[in-house]
C-alpha positions as CSV (number, residue, x, y, z in Angstrom):
1,M,3.4,8.4,51.4
2,A,1.4,6.2,53.8
3,L,-0.8,3.7,52.0
4,I,-3.8,1.6,52.8
5,E,-3.7,-1.9,51.2
6,Q,-5.9,-4.9,51.5
7,D,-6.7,-8.3,50.0
8,V,-10.2,-8.2,48.6
9,M,-12.7,-10.4,46.8
10,V,-14.4,-9.0,43.7
11,T,-17.6,-10.5,42.5
12,T,-17.6,-11.3,38.8
13,K,-19.9,-13.1,36.4
14,Y,-17.9,-16.2,37.0
15,G,-17.5,-16.0,40.8
16,K,-15.2,-14.5,43.4
17,C,-11.9,-13.0,42.1
18,P,-9.2,-12.3,44.6
19,A,-7.4,-9.0,44.2
20,F,-5.0,-6.6,45.9
21,A,-6.2,-3.1,46.4
22,V,-4.0,-0.2,47.5
23,C,-4.4,3.6,47.7
24,P,-3.1,6.6,49.7
25,E,-4.1,6.8,53.3
26,A,-5.2,10.4,52.9
27,P,-9.0,10.9,52.3
28,G,-9.0,11.2,48.5
29,P,-10.9,10.3,46.4
30,Y,-8.5,8.9,43.8
31,P,-8.9,7.8,40.2
32,G,-9.2,4.1,39.8
33,I,-6.6,2.0,38.0
34,I,-7.0,-1.6,37.0
35,F,-3.6,-3.4,36.8
36,Y,-3.9,-6.5,34.6
37,M,-1.1,-9.0,35.4
38,D,1.4,-10.6,33.1
39,A,1.6,-14.3,32.2
40,P,3.6,-15.4,35.3
41,G,0.7,-14.3,37.4
42,F,-0.1,-12.7,40.7
43,R,3.0,-12.1,42.9
44,E,4.6,-9.7,45.3
45,E,6.5,-8.0,42.4
46,L,3.2,-6.8,40.9
47,C,1.9,-5.7,44.3
48,N,5.0,-3.5,44.7
49,M,4.2,-2.0,41.3
50,A,0.6,-1.4,42.4
51,R,2.0,0.4,45.5
52,R,4.1,2.6,43.2
53,I,0.9,3.5,41.3
54,A,-0.9,4.3,44.5
55,K,1.9,6.5,45.7
56,R,1.3,8.7,42.7
57,G,-2.3,9.4,43.8
58,Y,-4.3,6.5,42.4
59,F,-6.5,3.7,43.8
60,C,-5.0,0.6,42.2
61,L,-6.8,-2.8,41.9
62,L,-4.7,-5.8,40.9
63,P,-6.8,-8.9,40.2
64,D,-5.6,-12.5,40.2
65,M,-6.7,-13.2,36.7
66,Y,-6.1,-16.9,37.0
67,Y,-8.8,-17.4,39.7
68,R,-10.8,-19.6,37.4
69,L,-8.0,-22.2,37.7
70,G,-7.9,-22.0,41.5
71,T,-4.8,-20.5,43.2
72,C,-1.8,-20.4,40.9
73,R,1.5,-19.2,42.2
74,F,4.7,-19.6,40.2
75,D,8.3,-19.5,41.7
76,I,9.6,-17.2,38.9
77,P,13.3,-17.1,40.1
78,R,13.3,-20.9,39.5
79,R,11.5,-20.8,36.2
80,N,12.4,-23.7,33.9
81,D,11.0,-25.2,30.7
82,Q,8.4,-27.3,32.6
83,M,7.1,-24.2,34.5
84,S,6.9,-22.2,31.3
85,V,4.6,-24.9,29.9
86,V,2.3,-24.4,32.8
87,I,2.5,-20.6,32.6
88,R,1.6,-20.7,28.9
89,A,-1.3,-23.0,29.6
90,A,-2.6,-20.6,32.3
91,M,-2.2,-17.7,30.0
92,N,-4.0,-19.4,27.2
93,S,-6.9,-20.4,29.5
94,L,-8.0,-16.7,29.4
95,T,-10.0,-15.1,26.6
96,N,-10.8,-11.5,25.7
97,A,-14.5,-12.4,26.6
98,D,-13.4,-13.7,30.1
99,V,-11.5,-10.5,30.8
100,T,-14.4,-8.3,29.6
101,D,-16.7,-10.1,32.0
102,D,-14.2,-9.8,34.8
103,T,-13.7,-6.1,34.1
104,A,-17.4,-5.4,34.5
105,G,-17.1,-6.8,38.0
106,L,-13.8,-4.9,38.7
107,I,-15.4,-1.6,37.6
108,A,-18.5,-2.3,39.8
109,W,-16.3,-3.0,42.8
110,L,-14.3,0.3,42.2
111,D,-17.5,2.2,41.9
112,A,-18.5,1.0,45.3
113,Q,-15.4,2.4,47.0
114,D,-15.6,5.7,48.8
115,K,-11.9,6.5,48.0
116,V,-12.3,6.0,44.3
117,S,-13.3,9.0,42.2
118,D,-16.4,9.0,40.1
119,G,-16.1,8.8,36.4
120,P,-13.1,7.9,34.2
121,L,-10.8,5.0,35.0
122,G,-7.3,3.9,33.8
123,C,-5.6,0.6,33.3
124,V,-2.2,-0.9,32.6
125,G,-1.2,-4.4,31.4
126,H,2.2,-6.1,30.7
127,C,2.9,-9.0,28.4
128,M,-0.4,-11.0,27.9
129,S,-2.5,-8.1,29.1
130,G,-1.5,-5.8,26.3
131,C,-4.4,-7.3,24.4
132,Y,-6.7,-7.0,27.4
133,I,-6.2,-3.2,28.0
134,T,-7.0,-2.7,24.4
135,T,-10.1,-4.9,24.6
136,V,-11.5,-3.3,27.7
137,S,-10.9,0.2,26.2
138,G,-13.2,-0.8,23.4
139,R,-15.7,-2.6,25.5
140,F,-16.0,0.1,28.2
141,P,-15.5,3.3,26.3
142,T,-17.5,5.5,28.6
143,R,-15.4,4.5,31.6
144,M,-11.9,3.5,30.4
145,K,-10.2,6.8,29.4
146,A,-6.4,6.1,29.7
147,A,-4.9,2.7,29.0
148,A,-1.3,1.5,28.8
149,S,0.4,-1.6,27.5
150,L,4.0,-2.7,28.0
151,Y,5.4,-5.2,25.5
152,G,1.9,-6.4,25.0
153,V,1.2,-9.6,23.0
154,N,-1.8,-10.6,20.9
155,V,-2.9,-7.0,20.4
156,V,-3.1,-7.7,16.6
157,T,-4.1,-11.2,15.6
158,D,-6.0,-12.9,12.7
159,E,-8.8,-13.9,15.1
160,P,-12.3,-12.3,15.0
161,D,-11.8,-11.0,18.5
162,S,-8.5,-9.3,17.8
163,P,-8.3,-6.3,20.1
164,H,-7.2,-3.9,17.3
165,L,-10.6,-4.4,15.6
166,L,-12.2,-2.5,18.4
167,A,-10.3,0.7,17.6
168,D,-13.4,2.5,16.3
169,K,-15.1,2.0,19.7
170,I,-12.2,3.3,21.9
171,K,-12.5,6.7,23.5
172,A,-9.4,6.3,25.8
173,E,-6.0,7.7,25.2
174,L,-3.6,4.8,24.7
175,Y,0.1,4.2,25.3
176,Y,2.1,1.2,24.0
177,G,5.7,0.6,24.9
178,F,7.2,-2.2,22.8
179,A,10.5,-3.9,23.3
180,A,13.2,-3.6,20.5
181,T,13.7,-7.4,20.7
182,D,10.6,-9.4,21.3
183,G,9.9,-12.8,19.7
184,S,6.3,-12.6,21.0
185,V,5.4,-9.6,18.9
186,P,5.4,-10.2,15.1
187,A,6.8,-7.5,12.8
188,N,3.3,-6.6,11.5
189,V,1.9,-5.7,15.0
190,V,3.2,-2.1,15.4
191,P,2.3,-0.9,11.8
192,D,-1.1,-2.7,11.8
193,L,-2.0,-1.3,15.3
194,T,-0.8,2.2,14.3
195,A,-2.9,2.1,11.2
196,A,-6.0,0.9,13.0
197,L,-5.7,3.6,15.7
198,K,-5.0,6.4,13.2
199,K,-8.0,5.3,11.1
200,A,-10.3,5.5,14.1
201,N,-8.8,8.8,15.3
202,V,-7.8,7.3,18.7
203,K,-5.3,9.4,20.6
204,H,-2.2,7.3,21.1
205,T,1.5,7.0,21.5
206,I,3.3,3.9,20.2
207,E,7.0,3.6,20.7
208,T,9.7,0.9,20.6
209,L,12.3,1.4,23.3
210,P,15.9,0.9,21.9
211,G,18.0,-1.8,23.4
212,T,15.1,-3.5,25.3
213,L,13.9,-7.0,25.7
214,H,10.4,-8.4,26.5
215,G,9.9,-7.7,30.2
216,Y,12.1,-4.6,30.5
217,C,10.0,-3.1,33.2
218,F,10.3,-6.0,35.7
219,A,13.2,-5.2,38.1
220,E,13.5,-8.9,39.1
221,R,14.2,-10.1,35.6
222,A,17.4,-10.3,33.6
223,A,15.6,-8.2,30.9
224,Y,15.2,-5.3,33.2
225,N,16.3,-2.0,31.7
226,N,16.2,0.8,34.2
227,V,16.3,3.7,31.8
228,A,13.5,2.3,29.5
229,S,11.4,1.2,32.5
230,E,11.5,4.7,34.1
231,H,10.7,6.3,30.8
232,S,7.6,4.1,30.4
233,W,6.5,4.7,34.0
234,E,6.7,8.4,33.4
235,R,4.8,8.1,30.1
236,I,2.1,6.2,31.9
237,F,1.8,8.5,34.9
238,D,1.6,11.5,32.5
239,L,-1.1,9.7,30.5
240,W,-3.2,9.1,33.6
241,D,-2.6,12.5,35.2
242,R,-3.8,14.2,32.0
243,N,-6.9,12.1,31.5
244,L,-8.0,11.1,35.0
245,K,-7.1,13.8,37.5
246,K,-9.3,16.8,37.8
247,T,-7.6,20.1,37.3
């Protein structure tokens, strides 16, 4: 499928957020998807994943969420302990409130695009953005209708802005794919998240993929698990197709 892709600037409450936008070349329109990056930041690997989303009939917007820090690019194949310190610092510079503010700008930008369908939107987030897809589902319930998290962190915390506390505001259908071995996700997260979503009657699927490690969807990492990755991809596309595409 031929694609149209471009580097764009999205106006947010804070300033100008660089982003990668991609959609099918055919006229459309297409449902909008916001792709929230993982902790290692904006890179070609994520752009390739955005292209895969577009090829399934979506308009995908991938923002550089570290734009408040300037331009951050990490040489992930050469990652070492020192680089990991910087990545964690960049990750921790973001708050749920920051991402909520940014998402308002991202939604406004999508709404202005002729090739984006009116109405419901979807989103996906890996790693650090598992909490953000949950937060924006609660903060933008009239727009966000299908959200997915892969090995998401900080979805359930002891903080007052813990994303799972927004469950009663969420109108989206949610998918969470957790890794079987993940030191970033405490044992209480899955049961606590499940209980919160069930109590709020949020339609959801939560699964832990056997034999997987954190990052199992990233083909360029040692943790990559092709079977689990493809399973989660199809779960996500099915989620979006059901909720975002008009029949």
